[in-house]
C-alpha positions as CSV (number, residue, x, y, z in Angstrom):
1,X,-2.6,27.0,25.8
2,X,0.7,28.9,26.2
3,X,0.8,28.6,29.9
4,X,1.1,24.8,29.6
5,X,4.3,25.2,27.6
6,X,6.1,26.2,30.8
7,X,5.3,22.8,32.2
8,X,6.6,21.0,29.2
9,X,9.6,23.0,28.3
10,X,11.0,25.1,31.2
11,X,14.5,24.7,29.7
12,X,13.3,26.4,26.5
13,X,12.1,29.5,28.5
14,X,15.5,29.5,30.3
15,X,17.2,29.6,26.9
16,X,15.3,32.8,26.2
17,X,16.9,34.4,29.2
18,X,20.4,33.1,28.6
19,X,20.5,33.8,24.8
20,X,19.4,37.4,24.1
21,X,19.5,36.8,20.3
22,X,16.4,34.6,20.5
23,X,13.2,36.6,20.2
24,X,10.9,36.5,23.2
25,X,8.1,36.3,20.6
26,X,9.4,33.1,19.1
27,X,6.8,30.3,18.7
28,X,7.4,26.6,18.8
29,X,4.1,25.6,17.1
30,X,2.5,24.0,20.2
31,X,-0.6,26.3,20.0
32,X,-1.4,25.0,16.5
33,X,-4.2,27.2,15.0
34,X,-5.4,28.3,18.5
35,X,-2.7,30.9,19.0
36,X,-5.0,33.8,20.1
37,X,-2.2,36.2,19.3
38,X,-2.6,39.8,20.5
39,X,-4.4,42.0,18.0
40,X,-2.2,45.0,17.2
41,X,-4.9,46.8,15.3
42,X,-6.5,48.9,18.0
43,X,-9.6,49.6,16.1
44,X,-10.3,45.9,15.6
45,X,-9.3,45.1,19.1
46,X,-11.7,47.7,20.6
47,X,-14.5,46.5,18.4
48,X,-14.1,42.9,19.6
49,X,-13.6,43.9,23.2
50,X,-17.2,45.2,23.6
51,X,-18.5,41.7,23.1
52,X,-16.2,40.1,25.6
53,X,-17.1,42.8,28.2
54,X,-20.7,41.5,28.3
55,X,-21.1,37.8,27.7
56,X,-24.3,36.0,28.7
57,X,-24.1,32.2,29.0
58,X,-26.2,30.3,31.5
59,X,-25.2,27.1,33.2
60,X,-22.3,25.3,34.7
61,X,-22.1,22.0,32.8
62,X,-18.7,20.6,31.9
63,X,-19.1,21.7,28.3
64,X,-20.3,25.2,29.2
65,X,-17.2,25.5,31.5
66,X,-15.1,24.5,28.6
67,X,-16.7,27.3,26.5
68,X,-16.1,29.8,29.2
69,X,-12.5,28.8,29.6
70,X,-11.9,29.1,25.9
71,X,-13.5,32.6,25.9
72,X,-11.2,33.6,28.8
73,X,-8.1,32.2,27.0
74,X,-9.0,33.9,23.8
75,X,-9.8,37.3,25.4
76,X,-6.6,37.3,27.4
77,X,-4.5,36.4,24.3
78,X,-6.1,38.6,21.6
79,X,-7.4,41.5,23.7
80,X,-5.3,41.4,26.9
81,X,-8.5,41.7,28.8
82,X,-10.5,39.6,31.3
83,X,-14.0,38.4,30.3
84,X,-16.9,40.1,32.0
85,X,-20.1,38.0,32.4
86,X,-23.5,39.5,32.2
87,X,-26.6,37.8,33.7
88,X,-29.1,40.0,31.9
89,X,-29.2,39.0,28.3
90,X,-30.7,42.4,27.3
91,X,-27.6,44.1,28.5
92,X,-25.2,41.4,27.1
93,X,-23.4,41.8,23.8
94,X,-22.5,38.2,23.2
95,X,-25.3,35.8,24.0
96,X,-25.4,32.0,24.0
97,X,-28.8,30.3,23.6
98,X,-30.2,26.9,22.8
99,X,-33.6,25.7,21.8
100,X,-34.7,25.1,25.3
101,X,-33.7,28.4,27.0
102,X,-33.8,31.3,24.7
103,X,-36.0,34.3,25.6
104,X,-38.9,35.0,23.3
105,X,-37.5,38.5,22.5
106,X,-34.9,36.7,20.5
107,X,-37.4,34.7,18.4
108,X,-36.3,36.3,15.2
109,X,-32.6,36.0,15.9
110,X,-32.3,32.2,16.4
111,X,-32.7,29.4,13.9
112,X,-36.2,29.3,12.6
113,X,-35.8,25.6,11.9
114,X,-33.8,24.1,14.8
115,X,-33.9,20.7,13.4
116,X,-32.1,21.8,10.3
117,X,-28.9,22.4,12.2
118,X,-28.9,19.0,13.9
119,X,-27.5,18.2,17.3
120,X,-24.0,19.5,16.5
121,X,-24.8,22.5,14.4
122,X,-24.9,26.1,15.3
123,X,-25.8,29.6,14.1
124,X,-23.9,32.9,14.7
125,X,-25.8,36.1,14.0
126,X,-25.0,39.8,14.3
127,X,-28.3,41.4,15.2
128,X,-29.9,44.6,16.4
129,X,-32.1,44.5,19.5
130,X,-33.5,47.6,21.1
131,X,-31.0,49.9,19.3
132,X,-28.1,47.7,20.4
133,X,-26.0,45.4,18.3
134,X,-25.3,41.9,19.6
135,X,-23.9,38.6,18.6
136,X,-26.0,35.5,19.3
137,X,-24.6,32.0,19.1
138,X,-27.4,29.3,19.1
139,X,-27.3,25.5,19.0
140,X,-29.5,22.6,19.8
141,X,-26.9,21.2,22.1
142,X,-24.0,22.4,24.2
143,X,-21.6,20.8,21.8
144,X,-23.2,22.9,19.1
145,X,-22.5,26.0,21.2
146,X,-18.9,24.8,21.6
147,X,-18.5,24.5,17.9
148,X,-20.1,27.9,17.5
149,X,-17.6,29.4,20.0
150,X,-14.6,28.1,18.1
151,X,-16.1,29.5,14.9
152,X,-16.5,32.9,16.4
153,X,-12.9,32.8,17.8
154,X,-11.7,31.7,14.3
155,X,-13.4,34.8,12.8
156,X,-11.7,37.0,15.3
157,X,-8.2,35.4,14.8
158,X,-8.6,36.1,11.1
159,X,-9.6,39.7,12.0
160,X,-12.9,39.5,10.1
161,X,-15.7,42.0,10.4
162,X,-18.1,40.6,13.1
163,X,-20.9,42.8,11.8
164,X,-21.1,40.6,8.8
165,X,-21.7,37.4,10.8
166,X,-24.6,35.4,9.6
167,X,-23.4,31.8,9.8
168,X,-25.5,28.6,10.0
169,X,-23.4,25.4,10.0
170,X,-23.9,21.8,10.7
171,X,-21.6,18.8,10.0
172,X,-22.3,16.9,6.8
173,X,-20.9,13.6,8.2
174,X,-21.8,11.9,11.5
175,X,-18.5,10.3,12.5
176,X,-15.4,12.5,12.2
177,X,-12.5,10.9,13.8
178,X,-8.8,10.4,14.1
179,X,-7.3,6.9,13.8
180,X,-4.2,6.7,16.0
181,X,-1.9,4.0,14.9
182,X,-0.4,4.1,18.4
183,X,0.9,1.0,20.2
184,X,0.6,0.4,24.0
185,X,4.4,0.7,24.3
186,X,4.0,4.3,22.9
187,X,5.6,3.6,19.6
188,X,3.5,4.9,16.6
189,X,3.3,2.9,13.4
190,X,3.9,5.3,10.5
191,X,4.3,8.1,13.1
192,X,6.9,10.8,12.4
193,X,6.3,13.2,15.2
194,X,7.7,11.4,18.2
195,X,6.1,8.8,20.4
196,X,2.4,8.3,21.3
197,X,0.9,11.1,23.4
198,X,-1.0,8.4,25.3
199,X,1.1,7.6,28.4
200,X,-0.6,4.3,29.4
201,X,1.9,3.8,32.2
202,X,0.8,6.9,34.1
203,X,-2.9,6.7,33.3
204,X,-5.5,6.9,34.9
205,X,-4.1,8.8,37.8
206,X,-1.9,11.3,35.8
207,X,-3.8,13.3,33.2
208,X,-1.2,15.1,31.0
209,X,-2.3,18.7,30.3
210,X,-1.6,17.9,26.6
211,X,-4.7,15.7,26.5
212,X,-6.9,18.7,27.1
213,X,-5.1,20.7,24.4
214,X,-5.6,17.7,22.1
215,X,-9.3,17.8,22.8
216,X,-9.5,21.6,22.3
217,X,-7.7,21.3,18.9
218,X,-10.0,18.6,17.7
219,X,-13.2,20.2,18.9
220,X,-12.1,23.5,17.2
221,X,-12.3,21.7,13.8
222,X,-15.3,19.5,14.5
223,X,-13.6,16.2,15.1
224,X,-15.9,14.2,17.4
225,X,-14.1,10.9,17.8
226,X,-10.7,9.3,18.4
227,X,-9.6,5.7,18.0
228,X,-6.8,5.5,20.6
229,X,-5.1,2.3,19.4
230,X,-3.4,0.8,16.3
231,X,-5.4,-1.1,13.8
232,X,-2.8,-3.8,14.2
233,X,-4.5,-4.3,17.5
234,X,-3.3,-5.6,20.9
235,X,-6.0,-7.4,22.9
236,X,-4.6,-6.1,26.2
237,X,-6.4,-2.8,25.7
238,X,-9.7,-4.7,26.2
239,X,-8.6,-5.9,29.7
240,X,-9.9,-4.2,32.9
241,X,-6.7,-2.4,33.7
242,X,-6.6,-0.7,30.3
243,X,-10.4,0.0,30.2
244,X,-9.8,2.0,33.4
245,X,-7.2,4.0,31.6
246,X,-9.4,4.5,28.5
247,X,-12.2,5.7,30.8
248,X,-9.9,8.5,32.1
249,X,-9.4,9.8,28.6
250,X,-13.1,9.4,27.7
251,X,-14.1,11.5,30.8
252,X,-11.7,14.2,29.8
253,X,-12.8,14.3,26.1
254,X,-16.6,14.1,26.8
255,X,-17.1,17.8,27.4
256,X,-15.5,18.5,24.0
257,X,-18.0,16.2,22.2
258,X,-15.3,13.6,21.5
259,X,-16.1,9.9,21.9
260,X,-13.4,7.3,22.3
261,X,-13.2,4.1,20.2
262,X,-10.8,1.2,20.4
263,X,-9.4,-1.3,17.8
264,X,-10.7,-4.8,18.5
265,X,-8.3,-7.7,17.8
266,X,-10.4,-10.4,16.3
267,X,-8.6,-13.1,18.2
268,X,-9.1,-11.5,21.6
269,X,-11.5,-14.2,22.8
270,X,-8.5,-16.6,22.5
271,X,-5.8,-14.3,23.7
272,X,-7.5,-12.8,26.8
273,X,-10.7,-14.8,27.0
274,X,-9.4,-18.4,27.3
275,X,-11.5,-19.6,24.5
276,X,-10.2,-22.0,21.9
277,X,-11.7,-20.2,18.9
278,X,-12.7,-16.8,17.7
279,X,-15.2,-18.1,15.1
280,X,-17.8,-15.3,14.8
281,X,-20.6,-17.9,14.5
282,X,-19.7,-19.7,17.6
283,X,-22.1,-19.0,20.5
284,X,-19.4,-18.8,23.1
285,X,-17.5,-16.2,21.0
286,X,-20.7,-14.2,20.6
287,X,-21.3,-14.3,24.3
288,X,-17.7,-13.3,25.1
289,X,-17.9,-10.2,23.0
290,X,-21.3,-9.3,24.4
291,X,-20.0,-9.5,27.9
292,X,-16.8,-7.7,27.1
293,X,-18.7,-4.9,25.4
294,X,-21.1,-4.5,28.3
295,X,-18.0,-4.3,30.6
296,X,-16.7,-1.4,28.6
297,X,-20.0,0.4,28.4
298,X,-20.4,0.1,32.1
299,X,-17.3,2.2,32.6
300,X,-17.7,4.4,29.5
301,X,-21.4,4.9,28.7
302,X,-20.8,6.9,25.5
303,X,-18.1,4.5,24.2
304,X,-18.2,4.8,20.4
305,X,-17.5,1.3,19.3
306,X,-14.8,-0.7,17.6
307,X,-12.5,-0.3,14.6
308,X,-11.4,-3.6,13.1
309,X,-8.7,-4.6,10.8
310,X,-9.2,-8.3,9.9
311,X,-7.7,-10.8,7.5
312,X,-5.2,-8.2,6.3
313,X,-1.4,-8.2,6.6
314,X,-1.4,-11.1,9.0
315,X,-4.2,-9.9,11.3
316,X,-6.7,-12.6,12.4
317,X,-10.3,-12.4,11.1
318,X,-13.4,-14.4,10.2
319,X,-11.8,-15.9,7.1
320,X,-9.6,-17.9,9.5
321,X,-12.7,-19.9,10.2
322,X,-14.2,-20.0,6.7
323,X,-16.5,-17.1,7.4
324,X,-16.7,-13.8,5.5
325,X,-16.4,-10.1,6.5
326,X,-20.1,-9.7,7.0
327,X,-20.1,-12.6,9.5
328,X,-17.3,-11.0,11.5
329,X,-18.6,-7.4,11.4
330,X,-22.2,-8.4,12.2
331,X,-21.2,-10.5,15.3
332,X,-19.4,-7.4,16.8
333,X,-22.2,-5.1,15.7
334,X,-24.7,-7.2,17.6
335,X,-22.5,-6.9,20.7
336,X,-22.4,-3.0,20.6
337,X,-25.9,-2.5,19.3
338,X,-27.7,-2.4,22.7
339,X,-25.5,0.5,23.7
340,X,-25.8,2.5,20.5
341,X,-22.2,1.6,19.4
342,X,-20.9,1.1,15.9
343,X,-18.5,-1.1,14.1
344,X,-16.0,0.4,11.6
345,X,-14.8,-2.6,9.5
346,X,-11.8,-1.7,7.4
347,X,-11.8,-2.7,3.7
348,X,-8.0,-2.7,3.5
349,X,-7.4,-6.3,2.5
350,X,-5.2,-8.1,0.1
351,X,-4.0,-11.7,-0.2
352,X,-0.7,-13.3,-1.2
353,X,-2.8,-16.0,-2.8
354,X,-4.0,-13.7,-5.6
355,X,-1.0,-12.2,-7.2
356,X,-2.8,-10.8,-10.3
357,X,-3.7,-7.3,-9.1
358,X,-3.8,-6.1,-5.5
359,X,-5.9,-3.1,-6.5
360,X,-8.9,-5.4,-7.3
361,X,-9.0,-7.5,-4.1
362,X,-10.9,-5.3,-1.6
363,X,-13.7,-4.8,-4.2
364,X,-13.8,-8.6,-4.8
365,X,-14.1,-9.4,-1.1
366,X,-16.6,-6.7,-0.1
367,X,-19.0,-5.9,-3.0
368,X,-20.6,-9.3,-3.0
369,X,-21.8,-8.6,0.5
370,X,-23.4,-5.2,-0.2
371,X,-26.5,-5.0,1.9
372,X,-25.5,-7.9,4.1
373,X,-24.1,-5.8,7.0
374,X,-26.0,-4.7,10.1
375,X,-27.3,-1.2,10.2
376,X,-24.6,-0.1,12.8
377,X,-21.7,-1.3,10.6
378,X,-19.9,1.1,8.4
379,X,-17.1,0.0,6.0
380,X,-14.0,2.1,6.2
381,X,-12.4,2.4,2.8
382,X,-9.1,4.0,1.9
383,X,-9.2,6.7,-0.7
384,X,-7.4,4.5,-3.2
385,X,-7.3,0.8,-3.9
386,X,-3.6,0.3,-3.1
387,X,-2.3,2.1,0.0
388,X,-2.2,5.9,0.6
389,X,0.0,6.6,-2.4
390,X,0.9,10.2,-3.4
391,X,-1.7,9.8,-6.1
392,X,-4.3,7.1,-6.7
393,X,-7.6,7.0,-8.6
394,X,-10.5,6.9,-6.2
395,X,-11.3,3.5,-4.8
396,X,-13.8,1.6,-7.0
397,X,-15.8,0.5,-3.9
398,X,-17.1,4.1,-3.5
399,X,-19.2,3.5,-6.7
400,X,-20.2,-0.1,-6.0
401,X,-21.9,-0.6,-2.6
402,X,-25.2,1.5,-2.6
403,X,-26.7,-0.6,0.2
404,X,-23.9,-0.2,2.6
405,X,-22.6,2.9,4.4
406,X,-19.0,3.6,3.4
407,X,-16.7,5.9,5.3
408,X,-13.6,7.5,4.0
409,X,-10.1,6.7,5.3
410,X,-7.5,9.3,4.6
411,X,-3.9,9.3,5.8
412,X,-2.9,12.5,7.6
413,X,0.5,11.1,8.5
414,X,2.8,11.1,5.5
415,X,3.8,7.4,5.2
416,X,4.5,7.6,1.5
417,X,5.0,11.3,1.3
418,X,8.4,11.9,2.7
419,X,7.5,11.6,6.3
420,X,7.4,14.9,8.4
421,X,10.4,16.3,6.6
422,X,8.5,17.2,3.5
423,X,5.9,20.0,3.0
424,X,2.8,18.4,1.5
425,X,-0.6,20.1,1.8
426,X,-2.8,17.1,1.9
427,X,-6.2,18.8,1.6
428,X,-5.4,19.1,-2.1
429,X,-5.3,15.3,-2.2
430,X,-8.4,14.9,-0.1
431,X,-10.4,17.3,-2.3
432,X,-9.2,15.6,-5.5
433,X,-10.7,12.3,-4.2
434,X,-13.9,13.8,-2.8
435,X,-14.7,15.6,-6.0
436,X,-14.1,12.5,-8.1
437,X,-17.3,11.3,-9.9
438,X,-18.3,7.7,-9.4
439,X,-21.2,8.0,-11.9
440,X,-23.0,5.5,-9.7
441,X,-26.3,7.4,-10.1
442,X,-25.3,9.3,-13.2
443,X,-23.1,12.4,-13.5
444,X,-22.5,14.2,-10.2
445,X,-22.4,11.0,-8.0
446,X,-19.2,12.2,-6.3
447,X,-17.2,10.4,-3.7
448,X,-18.2,13.2,-1.3
449,X,-21.9,12.3,-1.7
450,X,-21.1,8.6,-1.0
451,X,-19.1,9.5,2.1
452,X,-21.7,11.9,3.6
453,X,-24.5,9.4,2.8
454,X,-26.5,11.8,0.7
455,X,-26.2,9.7,-2.6
456,X,-28.1,6.8,-1.2
457,X,-29.7,8.3,1.9
458,X,-27.6,6.5,4.4
459,X,-28.4,6.7,8.1
460,X,-24.7,6.7,9.2
461,X,-21.7,8.5,7.6
462,X,-18.2,9.3,8.4
463,X,-14.6,10.1,7.6
464,X,-11.4,8.9,9.4
465,X,-7.9,10.3,9.2
466,X,-4.8,8.3,10.3
467,X,-3.3,10.7,12.8
468,X,0.1,12.5,12.4
469,X,0.2,13.5,16.0
470,X,3.1,12.7,18.4
471,X,5.1,14.0,21.3
472,X,7.0,16.6,19.3
473,X,6.4,20.1,20.8
474,X,4.6,21.2,17.6
475,X,2.5,17.9,17.6
476,X,3.2,16.9,13.9
477,X,6.9,17.2,13.4
478,X,6.7,19.7,10.5
479,X,5.0,23.0,11.2
480,X,3.1,22.7,7.9
481,X,2.0,19.2,8.7
482,X,-0.4,20.8,11.1
483,X,-2.4,22.0,8.1
484,X,-3.2,18.4,7.2
485,X,-4.7,17.7,10.6
486,X,-6.6,21.0,10.4
487,X,-7.7,20.4,6.8
488,X,-8.8,16.8,7.5
489,X,-11.1,18.1,10.3
490,X,-12.5,20.8,8.1
491,X,-13.3,18.4,5.2
492,X,-14.7,15.8,7.6
493,X,-17.1,18.5,8.7
494,X,-17.9,19.7,5.2
495,X,-16.5,17.5,2.3
496,X,-17.4,20.3,-0.2
497,X,-15.0,22.9,1.1
498,X,-12.2,24.0,-1.3
499,X,-8.6,23.5,-0.5
500,X,-7.9,27.2,-1.2
501,X,-10.4,28.2,1.6
502,X,-8.8,25.7,4.0
503,X,-5.3,27.0,3.1
504,X,-6.3,30.6,3.7
505,X,-7.9,29.8,7.1
506,X,-5.0,27.8,8.3
507,X,-2.3,30.2,7.2
508,X,-4.1,33.2,8.9
509,X,-4.7,31.2,12.1
510,X,-1.2,29.7,12.2
511,X,1.2,32.4,10.9
512,X,0.0,35.8,9.7
513,X,-3.1,37.6,8.3
514,X,-0.9,39.9,6.2
515,X,-2.3,39.8,2.7
516,X,1.2,39.7,1.1
517,X,1.9,36.5,3.1
518,X,-1.4,34.9,2.4
519,X,-1.4,35.7,-1.3
520,X,2.1,34.3,-1.7
521,X,1.8,31.2,0.4
522,X,-1.6,29.8,-0.9
523,X,-0.2,28.9,-4.3
524,X,2.8,27.3,-2.6
525,X,0.5,25.1,-0.5
526,X,-1.6,24.3,-3.6
527,X,1.5,23.1,-5.5
528,X,3.2,21.3,-2.7
529,X,1.4,17.9,-3.1
530,X,1.9,17.9,-6.9
531,X,5.6,18.6,-6.3
532,X,5.9,15.4,-4.2
533,X,4.0,13.4,-6.8
534,X,6.3,14.6,-9.5
535,X,9.6,13.8,-7.8
536,X,8.3,10.5,-6.3
537,X,5.7,8.8,-8.5
538,X,4.9,10.8,-11.6
539,X,2.4,9.9,-14.4
540,X,0.6,7.3,-12.3
541,X,3.5,5.3,-11.0
542,X,3.0,4.0,-7.5
543,X,4.5,2.1,-4.6
544,X,8.1,2.7,-5.5
545,X,9.2,3.4,-1.9
546,X,11.9,1.4,-0.2
547,X,11.1,-1.7,1.8
548,X,9.4,-1.7,5.1
549,X,10.0,1.8,6.3
550,X,8.9,3.4,3.0
551,X,11.6,6.0,3.3
552,X,13.2,7.0,0.1
553,X,13.1,5.4,-3.4
554,X,13.3,1.6,-4.0
555,X,11.9,0.9,-7.5
556,X,14.4,-1.9,-7.9
557,X,13.2,-4.0,-5.0
558,X,12.1,-7.4,-6.2
559,X,13.1,-9.9,-3.6
560,X,10.4,-9.8,-1.0
561,X,8.4,-12.9,-0.1
562,X,5.1,-11.6,-1.4
563,X,4.8,-10.3,-5.0
564,X,2.6,-7.3,-4.1
565,X,5.2,-6.1,-1.6
566,X,7.7,-5.5,-4.3
567,X,7.9,-2.1,-6.2
568,X,8.7,-4.0,-9.4
569,X,5.2,-5.6,-9.2
570,X,3.7,-2.1,-9.6
571,X,5.8,-0.4,-12.3
572,X,6.6,-3.5,-14.4
573,X,9.4,-1.7,-16.3
574,X,11.0,-3.6,-19.0
575,X,12.6,-3.0,-22.4
576,X,9.2,-2.6,-23.9
577,X,7.9,0.1,-21.6
578,X,6.6,0.8,-18.1
579,X,3.3,0.8,-16.2
580,X,0.6,-1.6,-14.8
581,X,-1.9,-2.7,-17.4
582,X,-5.3,-2.6,-15.7
583,X,-7.3,-2.1,-18.9
584,X,-9.4,-4.8,-20.5
585,X,-6.3,-6.3,-22.1
586,X,-4.6,-6.5,-18.6
587,X,-6.1,-7.3,-15.2
588,X,-9.4,-5.5,-16.2
589,X,-9.4,-3.6,-12.9
590,X,-11.2,-0.8,-14.9
591,X,-14.3,-3.0,-14.9
592,X,-14.8,-2.4,-11.2
593,X,-15.7,1.3,-12.0
594,X,-19.0,2.4,-13.5
595,X,-19.1,2.2,-17.3
596,X,-18.5,5.9,-18.0
597,X,-15.4,5.9,-15.7
598,X,-14.2,2.5,-16.9
599,X,-14.4,3.6,-20.5
600,X,-12.2,6.6,-19.8
601,X,-9.6,4.7,-17.9
602,X,-9.6,1.8,-20.4
603,X,-7.9,3.8,-23.2
604,X,-4.6,5.6,-22.8
605,X,-5.9,8.6,-24.9
606,X,-8.7,9.2,-22.5
607,X,-6.9,8.4,-19.2
608,X,-5.8,11.5,-17.4
609,X,-2.0,11.7,-17.9
610,X,-1.5,11.9,-14.1
611,X,-2.9,8.4,-13.9
612,X,-1.6,7.0,-17.2
613,X,0.9,4.4,-15.8
614,X,-1.6,3.3,-13.1
615,X,-3.8,1.9,-15.8
616,X,-1.5,1.2,-18.8
617,X,1.8,-0.4,-19.7
618,X,3.1,1.9,-22.4
619,X,6.2,2.0,-24.7
620,X,9.0,4.3,-23.8
621,X,8.3,6.0,-27.1
622,X,4.6,6.5,-26.4
623,X,3.7,10.1,-27.6
624,X,2.3,12.3,-24.8
625,X,-0.1,15.1,-25.4
626,X,2.7,17.7,-25.3
627,X,4.6,15.9,-28.0
628,X,7.3,14.4,-25.8
629,X,7.9,10.7,-25.7
630,X,7.0,8.9,-22.5
631,X,10.6,8.6,-21.3
632,X,11.3,12.3,-21.8
633,X,8.0,13.2,-20.1
634,X,8.8,11.0,-17.1
635,X,12.3,12.5,-16.7
636,X,10.9,16.0,-17.0
637,X,8.3,15.3,-14.4
638,X,10.9,14.2,-11.9
639,X,12.8,17.5,-12.7
640,X,9.6,19.5,-12.4
641,X,9.2,18.2,-8.8
642,X,12.7,19.3,-7.9
643,X,12.1,22.7,-9.5
644,X,8.9,23.1,-7.5
645,X,10.8,22.5,-4.2
646,X,13.4,25.1,-5.2
647,X,10.5,27.5,-5.7
648,X,9.1,26.6,-2.3
649,X,12.6,27.4,-0.8
650,X,13.0,30.8,-2.6
651,X,9.4,31.8,-1.7
652,X,9.9,30.9,2.0
653,X,13.0,33.1,2.1
654,X,10.8,36.0,1.1
655,X,8.4,35.2,3.9
656,X,10.9,35.9,6.7
657,X,9.4,39.4,7.6
658,X,6.0,37.8,8.3
659,X,7.2,34.8,10.5
660,X,8.7,34.4,13.9
661,X,12.3,33.4,13.7
662,X,12.0,30.0,15.4
663,X,9.4,28.6,13.0
664,X,11.0,30.3,10.0
665,X,14.3,28.6,10.6
666,X,12.7,25.3,11.3
667,X,10.8,25.3,8.0
668,X,13.9,26.5,6.2
669,X,15.9,23.6,7.4
670,X,13.2,21.1,6.6
671,X,12.9,22.4,3.1
672,X,16.6,21.9,2.6
673,X,16.1,18.2,3.5
674,X,13.1,18.0,1.1
675,X,15.2,19.4,-1.7
676,X,18.0,16.9,-1.1
677,X,15.6,14.0,-1.0
678,X,13.7,15.3,-4.1
679,X,17.0,15.1,-6.0
680,X,17.7,11.7,-4.6
681,X,14.3,10.4,-5.8
682,X,14.8,12.0,-9.2
683,X,18.3,10.7,-9.8
684,X,18.0,7.1,-8.4
685,X,14.6,6.6,-10.2
686,X,15.9,7.8,-13.5
687,X,19.2,5.9,-13.4
688,X,17.2,2.7,-12.6
689,X,14.5,3.2,-15.3
690,X,17.2,4.2,-17.8
691,X,18.5,0.6,-17.6
692,X,15.2,-0.4,-19.3
693,X,14.5,2.5,-21.6
694,X,18.1,2.7,-22.9
695,X,17.5,6.4,-23.7
696,X,19.5,9.5,-22.8
697,X,18.5,11.8,-20.1
698,X,16.6,14.7,-21.9
699,X,17.9,18.3,-21.9
700,X,16.9,20.2,-18.8
701,X,17.5,17.2,-16.5
702,X,20.9,16.8,-14.8
703,X,22.7,13.5,-15.1
704,X,22.4,11.4,-11.9
705,X,25.4,11.8,-9.6
706,X,25.7,8.1,-8.6
707,X,25.6,4.7,-10.1
708,X,22.6,2.4,-9.7
709,X,24.6,0.2,-7.4
710,X,25.4,3.1,-5.2
711,X,21.8,4.1,-4.9
712,X,20.8,0.5,-4.2
713,X,23.4,0.2,-1.4
714,X,21.8,3.1,0.6
715,X,20.0,1.7,3.7
716,X,18.1,3.4,6.5
717,X,17.6,0.8,9.3
718,X,16.6,3.5,11.8
719,X,14.0,5.3,9.8
720,X,11.1,6.2,12.1
721,X,7.6,4.8,12.1
722,X,8.3,1.1,12.3
723,X,6.8,-1.0,15.1
724,X,9.6,-2.9,16.9
725,X,9.8,-6.6,16.4
726,X,9.4,-8.1,19.8
């Protein structure tokens, strides 16, 4: 991958020559977790070299060429050696086999039950054959062999003992994809790492080398799909000139096991099809979508299907014609069904016509249609019922639609989490949601079991992540934001992995395998998400961000045209207290959960304190479990978040010996921004809420440095991530 940097940043290399103080070993983050850095330990290096001196892999398909190229790249980087290929498997040290072509002498060393690893799974075994030790990578498909290749290279990058290899893995979800909120003009909605990497103007003739590295990175963590366009869709992408461009990307991604998907604008038959209606029950509309779908599949035979945002935030949908979500989804599902395609229909809906509780609306609109969707429809549900908040309880729909496949939608980009200037390890959030127990079929009915389809034996399953990728040289804006892309992929492959395991892998692959570095940084990553929750939305507060761009605090905003767009709608602070009453005495949103869960959430005493103000409006004098009154506990939580960022900064300073200078300085500068903004969140929120509580700031929390009016007057019209208003 490094050789491509020259093409992107020749001036950067020139600066290395002109400025001697810059280390030649500096890294800019482009290589992500596929750095393949030279192994300084000669014993480990020599041990690994024996396998790369004799590799047996038969065939010249596109995927096998990809595997060979990756092995070459890794060997040249880690070992400083060329790969040597061996045609005789008995003489080889690293052997690739599949169900159809393995020699019978290897019968004991391949999966005994090939079906158990599925089409995408693999096994890696260290075995002894004829007094010689070998590593055998086996898979039912070439894509399985590719995944096995990346697993072997990961083990090598982490400098693990290859003689202990006995790995059998297969993905636990079928669809593992990135959702790009990328517009055709290359702006990225809620994107904080530059512009869209898709250069539609130059496609299909010009294939940016970055596209291949994107495919490599995704395949290395098991991601097998990409939705190229924004859910706030543009119908132009369905026209022939854009289908030709999409085809170029699909052809490039295919050898990496990655399918392309597009977002379908529901009103496309009107906008580009010259019809007068987009009514899903109208025969002309059905025929139009059938023809359009056939047109796409003619060019892209393995096209994955459509992702649809309908009747949400102004997007057109079936409700425009008096129809329901099942009517709309099923019409599109019928169009893609002959080609094996799927429809991912988003459940992110809320209406200005029901101001009582936005958190209840998706459940109300979708649960009545459980079992009414076609078999190739999967409902894409955000992890929480509001909108990617720093913390939300799991979405009640995950425990309420046993007859319908539901796929998880996580946000990798940090829309409500400080953008790419804040260090936030999101696998901690992902794991928290996946481990949550819905109690749908009794204790142990976790969200993970709903998502992977095992709870109700679903034939289709999946997980989507809203991408944080852009044109920044390090892809994600913040070096540590790469961990969220990596962690999402790992959990999409296996929703039962622990965040500690993911953190350890990523740190070793991305920075250093030194135990002192790893043991110090894992706790920092584990704490980073909680720090953001504490200084932004502690104790279950939510949606306190400023208007539109969601950058910085705005708990005072109350003048927007729709009630549920205003932060005051969510915290409901007044002289009596603070919080949104979703108990039986309030909106009764708790009733959307199974009885055991609802009972716990219904009472303040049994509600986890980290979700307390999500479900209850409580007095400022409410006594917390630690003896503090609610006001003091709230203020101390804000301060705890600031303290945690200070700890992150002091710890990072101690990591300098383990990190290249370029990335060390970059993270150091970003942490200084995070500290400044954590204090801004703390001070502005407390000075605002103090207007209602009338109570003094408790000891241990500094007095805010500005007046409420000064905080209110701060504006950020050029904050990134907003789609232009044409």
